[in-house]
DOKE-974007 format. One record per atom (N, C-alpha, C, O, CB): residue in one letter; x, y, z. Coordinates in steps of 0.02 Angstrom, whole numbers, padded with zeros to 5 digits, always signed. Atoms other than C-alpha are relative to their C-alpha. Glycine has a CB too. Example, Ala and Ser with C-alpha at 12.3 -4.5 7.8 and 13.67 -1.06 7.14 Angstrom:
BEGIN
A+00045-00059+00000/A+00615-00225+00390/A+00045+00060+00000/A+00097+00059+00033/A-00050+00001+00062/S-00042-00059-00003/S+00684-00053+00357/S-00039+00055+00037/S-00014+00110+00045/S+00020+00023-00071/
This chain:
BEGIN
X+00043+00060-00039/X+05878+09274-03041/X-00004-00055-00073/X-00022-00052-00132/X-00098+00035+00037/X+00009+00061+00070/X+05897+09104-03132/X-00091-00036+00016/X-00125-00049+00066/X+00086-00092+00011/X+00057+00029+00036/X+05743+09037-03210/X-00016-00060+00040/X+00029-00094+00064/X+00015-00018-00078/X+00039+00053-00018/X+05618+08908-03145/X-00014-00058-00041/X-00069-00085-00039/X-00053+00022+00016/X+00009+00083+00034/X+05634+08750-03253/X-00027-00037+00020/X-00001-00060+00071/X+00044-00041-00007/X+00039+00058+00000/X+05510+08628-03251/X+00000-00068-00061/X-00001-00044-00117/X-00064+00031+00002/X-00002+00050+00036/X+05513+08448-03348/X-00061-00046+00006/X-00081-00068+00059/X+00057-00029+00012/X+00066+00050+00013/X+05366+08343-03402/X-00004-00050-00045/X-00008-00038-00106/X-00054+00032-00020/X-00008+00056+00062/X+05370+08169-03480/X-00099-00011-00014/X-00142-00020+00028/X+00056-00099+00038/X+00063+00032+00005/X+05203+08131-03559/X-00017-00075-00022/X-00002-00090-00080/X-00031+00038-00038/X+00006+00058+00004/X+05145+07947-03542/X-00055-00037+00021/X-00059-00087+00056/X+00043-00017+00022/X+00067+00015-00023/X+04970+07937-03534/X-00033-00038-00072/X-00092-00055-00066/X-00044+00077+00027/X+00017+00017+00071/X+04941+07873-03718/X-00005-00083-00008/X+00031-00130+00009/X+00060+00033-00052/X+00019+00086+00003/X+04870+07709-03753/X+00045-00063-00054/X+00038-00125-00056/X-00086-00001-00032/X-00049+00026+00033/X+05012+07670-03879/X-00040-00063-00052/X-00006-00109-00075/X+00058-00025+00058/X+00014+00029+00049/X+04877+07585-03993/X+00023-00042-00071/X-00001-00094-00093/X-00021+00030-00003/X-00022+00021+00047/X+04982+07565-04141/X+00055-00049+00005/X+00085-00075-00042/X+00012+00047-00031/X-00050+00043-00026/X+05096+07462-04047/X-00018-00071+00001/X+00017-00121+00000/X+00017+00021+00063/X+00019+00081-00001/X+05007+07318-04043/X-00018-00017+00063/X-00037+00023+00106/X+00058-00052-00022/X+00021+00012-00072/X+04977+07213-03898/X+00057+00004+00048/X+00118+00005+00040/X-00033-00069+00008/X-00052-00034-00068/X+05044+07253-03727/X+00034+00070+00012/X+00060+00100-00035/X+00062-00039+00004/X-00034-00077-00007/X+05111+07419-03657/X+00046+00010-00027/X+00089-00029-00005/X+00019+00025+00056/X-00049-00024+00033/X+05233+07498-03770/X+00054+00036+00047/X+00114+00028+00038/X-00027+00042-00049/X-00040-00023-00045/X+05302+07596-03627/X+00055-00064+00040/X+00112-00061+00062/X-00050+00037+00049/X-00054+00053-00043/X+05356+07422-03551/X+00029-00037-00035/X+00067-00076-00007/X-00027-00046+00049/X-00034+00043+00030/X+05414+07339-03683/X+00100+00015-00005/X+00118+00073+00004/X-00043+00001-00071/X-00062-00004-00019/X+05611+07324-03677/X+00035+00038-00065/X+00014+00035-00123/X+00027-00074+00019/X-00061-00033+00036/X+05752+07422-03760/X+00054+00006+00036/X+00059+00039+00088/X-00012+00063-00022/X-00071-00012-00030/X+05924+07407-03723/X+00004-00019+00090/X+00035+00012+00133/X+00019+00090-00015/X-00023+00020-00067/X+05905+07306-03558/X-00066+00046+00049/X-00073+00029+00108/X+00096+00029+00015/X+00044-00020-00035/X+05761+07414-03495/X-00069+00020-00019/X-00082+00024-00080/X+00024+00039+00026/X+00088-00014+00034/X+05577+07457-03522/X+00000+00076-00039/X+00046+00114-00024/X-00074+00008+00081/X-00026-00032+00060/X+05569+07580-03657/X-00030+00067+00036/X-00016+00119+00006/X-00030-00028-00086/X+00007-00069-00040/X+05494+07725-03521/X+00061+00007+00031/X+00086+00059+00009/X-00059+00006+00056/X-00063+00016-00048/X+05648+07694-03411/X+00052+00070-00023/X+00085+00108+00012/X+00042-00094-00023/X-00064-00045+00037/X+05756+07805-03540/X-00034+00044+00003/X-00007+00077+00047/X+00034-00011-00074/X+00026-00075-00020/X+05645+07954-03535/X-00001+00016+00063/X+00022+00069+00084/X-00065+00014-00019/X-00009-00029-00067/X+05622+07945-03362/X+00076+00026+00026/X+00096+00073+00061/X-00024-00056+00048/X-00090-00023-00048/X+05821+07935-03326/X+00034+00062-00043/X+00087+00091-00028/X+00078-00084-00007/X-00016-00073+00046/X+05826+08084-03475/X-00020+00068+00040/X+00012+00119+00049/X-00050+00001-00078/X+00036-00035-00039/X+05712+08169-03378/X+00024+00039+00072/X+00022+00099+00086/X-00045-00041+00009/X-00039+00000-00048/X+05798+08149-03219/X+00073+00039+00004/X+00101+00064+00053/X+00003-00059+00007/X-00082-00001+00007/X+05972+08184-03282/X-00010+00083-00038/X+00045+00111-00043/X+00046-00083-00065/X-00015-00063+00030/X+05930+08364-03371/X-00003+00056+00059/X-00002+00116+00044/X-00053+00014-00062/X-00021-00054-00055/X+05945+08458-03209/X-00044+00048+00025/X-00025+00091+00064/X+00052+00039-00023/X+00062-00037-00005/X+05782+08539-03198/X-00025+00014+00079/X-00005-00024+00123/X-00053-00042-00041/X+00006-00023-00075/X+05717+08619-03032/X-00046-00057+00020/X-00034-00082+00074/X-00034+00083+00016/X+00044+00060+00001/X+05572+08475-03050/X-00012-00019-00067/X-00007+00006-00123/X-00063+00010+00034/X+00024+00042+00073/X+05512+08343-03155/X-00049-00043+00027/X-00039-00064+00083/X+00063-00048-00044/X+00040+00035-00002/X+05361+08243-03162/X-00008-00043-00079/X+00025-00047-00131/X-00051+00040+00028/X+00012+00041+00071/X+05269+08125-03282/X-00078+00008+00009/X-00105+00019+00063/X+00032-00094-00006/X+00081+00008+00014/X+05091+08122-03324/X-00013-00060-00031/X+00002-00075-00089/X-00031+00056-00045/X+00008+00071+00001/X+05040+07955-03313/X-00066-00044+00036/X-00081-00027+00094/X+00063-00021+00031/X+00050+00048-00044/X+04895+07823-03254/X+00050-00019+00050/X+00112-00021+00048/X-00038-00073-00043/X-00036+00040-00060/X+04931+07748-03090/X+00030-00068-00007/X+00076-00083+00031/X-00047-00009+00053/X-00018+00048+00028/X+04959+07590-03168/X+00092+00011-00046/X+00129-00037-00057/X-00068-00012-00045/X-00069-00020+00033/X+05130+07662-03256/X+00050+00039+00041/X+00104+00060+00019/X-00013+00042-00060/X-00024-00041-00033/X+05179+07751-03113/X+00081-00028+00019/X+00130+00009+00022/X-00051+00011+00055/X-00049+00042+00000/X+05310+07614-03083/X+00073-00003-00040/X+00129-00024-00026/X-00030-00046-00012/X-00047-00016+00076/X+05404+07656-03246/X+00036+00056+00009/X+00085+00067-00027/X-00045+00015-00072/X-00031-00076-00017/X+05453+07834-03169/X+00029+00014+00066/X+00002+00058+00099/X-00055+00054-00006/X-00023-00028-00065/X+05560+07843-03010/X+00015+00032+00011/X+00046+00056-00036/X+00025-00009+00028/X-00016-00103-00013/X+05594+08006-02943/X-00041+00045-00017/X-00050+00098+00012/X+00059+00038-00041/X+00045-00060+00036/X+05478+08089-03050/X-00082+00008+00042/X-00117-00039+00062/X-00013-00027-00097/X+00061-00006-00024/X+05321+08167-02981/X-00043-00019-00046/X-00036-00012-00106/X-00013+00058+00021/X+00046+00036+00057/X+05161+08077-03043/X-00066+00070-00007/X-00084+00104+00041/X-00040-00098+00037/X+00045-00027+00015/X+05030+08179-03118/X-00048-00025-00028/X-00033-00058-00078/X+00013+00035-00021/X+00062+00034+00016/X+04858+08122-03149/X-00011+00016-00081/X+00000+00067-00114/X-00064+00028+00050/X+00031-00002+00061/X+04787+08068-03311/X-00022-00036-00037/X+00021-00053-00077/X+00021+00019-00027/X+00025+00058+00011/X+04671+07941-03371/X+00046-00022-00054/X+00073+00016-00094/X-00073+00000-00016/X-00028+00029+00054/X+04755+07811-03475/X-00062+00004-00071/X-00123-00003-00074/X+00023-00080+00026/X+00025-00019+00067/X+04723+07847-03663/X-00058+00075+00013/X-00116+00070-00007/X-00044-00079-00036/X+00052-00059-00016/X+04632+08030-03608/X+00049+00065-00078/X+00037+00124-00090/X+00012+00037+00124/X-00029-00051+00043/X+04751+08108-03757/X+00033+00044+00026/X+00029+00072+00080/X-00039+00030-00035/X-00055-00039-00010/X+04886+08198-03782/X-00007+00089+00036/X+00026+00126+00072/X+00029-00003-00075/X+00014-00092-00009/X+04805+08380-03770/X-00010-00012+00104/X+00023+00031+00132/X-00116+00043-00063/X+00027+00010-00054/X+04737+08319-03571/X+00069+00007+00029/X+00089+00048+00069/X-00046-00061+00010/X-00077+00005-00044/X+04924+08258-03535/X+00055+00062+00010/X+00092+00074+00058/X+00046-00056-00041/X-00017-00085-00015/X+04983+08450-03586/X-00029+00023+00041/X+00000+00034+00094/X-00010+00048-00046/X+00042-00036-00036/X+04842+08526-03517/X+00024-00018+00100/X+00023+00025+00143/X-00088-00028-00032/X-00004+00013-00077/X+04887+08424-03330/X+00076+00027+00013/X+00089+00046+00070/X-00014-00088+00023/X-00075-00010-00014/X+05085+08463-03350/X-00007+00077+00007/X+00030+00110+00044/X+00059-00029-00066/X-00007-00082+00006/X+05033+08651-03390/X-00013+00027+00066/X+00027+00064+00094/X-00054+00036-00054/X+00025-00005-00042/X+04927+08660-03251/X+00061-00004+00062/X+00060+00040+00105/X-00051-00043-00008/X-00034+00022-00049/X+05059+08594-03138/X+00056+00046+00017/X+00084+00063+00070/X+00021-00064-00014/X-00066-00049-00007/X+05193+08709-03207/X-00024+00065+00010/X+00017+00110+00021/X+00049+00003-00064/X+00015-00080-00034/X+05090+08865-03164/X-00025+00002+00063/X-00033+00058+00089/X-00052+00044-00037/X+00009+00002-00076/X+05041+08818-02998/X+00067+00011+00041/X+00070+00039+00096/X-00032-00071+00021/X-00056-00005-00041/X+05238+08799-02965/X+00027+00057-00032/X+00087+00046-00031/X+00046-00061+00005/X+00009-00047+00041/X+05247+08952-03063/X+00083+00005-00012/X+00124+00037+00021/X-00047+00064+00029/X-00039+00033+00042/X+05380+08882-03176/X+00024+00063-00060/X-00018+00076-00104/X-00043-00068-00029/X-00007-00044+00052/X+05460+09017-03288/X-00004-00050-00057/X-00049-00030-00094/X+00066+00045+00003/X+00004+00030+00055/X+05481+08878-03426/X-00011-00077+00027/X+00008-00102+00080/X+00062+00015-00046/X+00004+00083-00015/X+05421+08684-03448/X+00020-00021-00061/X+00002+00002-00115/X-00075-00037+00021/X-00025+00038+00059/X+05501+08585-03559/X-00041-00081-00006/X-00046-00116+00045/X+00090-00008+00011/X+00044+00061-00002/X+05394+08426-03617/X+00039-00052-00030/X+00079-00033-00072/X-00068+00009-00036/X-00011+00057+00046/X+05441+08255-03680/X-00043-00049+00017/X-00087-00051+00059/X+00067-00026-00001/X+00049+00043+00030/X+05376+08106-03749/X+00031-00060+00037/X+00091-00070+00038/X-00005-00002-00087/X-00050+00059-00036/X+05403+07940-03640/X+00020-00061-00061/X+00057-00109-00049/X-00050-00044+00074/X-00023+00051+00043/X+05413+07842-03809/X+00063+00027-00038/X+00067+00007-00096/X-00056-00021-00049/X-00055-00018+00036/X+05581+07930-03861/X+00063-00021+00029/X+00110+00016+00044/X+00000+00066-00010/X-00062+00036-00030/X+05704+07837-03799/X+00063+00040-00004/X+00103+00048+00042/X+00012-00068-00037/X-00075-00024+00016/X+05849+07927-03885/X+00015+00066+00007/X+00061+00099-00018/X+00020-00013-00065/X-00014-00097-00025/X+05837+08103-03818/X+00027-00016+00067/X+00009-00061+00105/X-00088+00066+00012/X-00041-00005-00066/X+05955+08139-03674/X-00028+00049+00049/X-00073+00091+00043/X+00074+00020-00014/X+00018-00056-00042/X+05953+08227-03527/X+00044+00071-00023/X+00019+00125-00006/X+00015-00023+00080/X-00025-00044+00052/X+06070+08343-03631/X-00025+00034-00027/X-00015+00095-00023/X+00021-00017-00038/X+00047-00019+00052/X+05950+08362-03755/X-00051+00052+00015/X-00061+00107-00012/X-00034-00056-00019/X+00045-00029-00060/X+05823+08410-03627/X+00011+00074+00030/X-00027+00122+00030/X+00011-00048+00062/X-00033-00071-00027/X+05925+08550-03548/X+00037+00053-00065/X+00053+00111-00056/X+00067-00024+00061/X-00003-00031+00077/X+05970+08608-03732/X-00056+00048-00017/X-00052+00109-00022/X-00006-00059-00056/X+00054-00017+00005/X+05806+08635-03763/X-00014+00073+00043/X-00028+00128+00019/X-00036-00058+00017/X+00009-00061-00045/X+05793+08750-03601/X+00042+00051+00005/X+00023+00097+00042/X-00005-00016+00057/X-00035-00052+00021/X+05918+08858-03641/X-00004+00042-00032/X+00043+00081-00040/X+00032-00009-00016/
């Protein structure tokens, strides 16, 4: 039987060290920083993929299921939301990625799950 692998991007942080503006909306290589993480998660080939983020950031993660997390609620709250989702979905494995790591690829995420 194949493992049921899910992936989640954590994107509810404040990005306070970044300064003014939303770090995840900052441009990098022609697109918002967060879009790189969203693309990587979508390309990893997991059974399902989600993002933990406030509603105001949902547009940065097209195609990913949005899990609720209040903005600035902390990484532990985001991780807990992803874990609850994975447990409810009866996942065998949950791969976590951070939205502010634009150079992680779908292949990298798939390798973590292997």
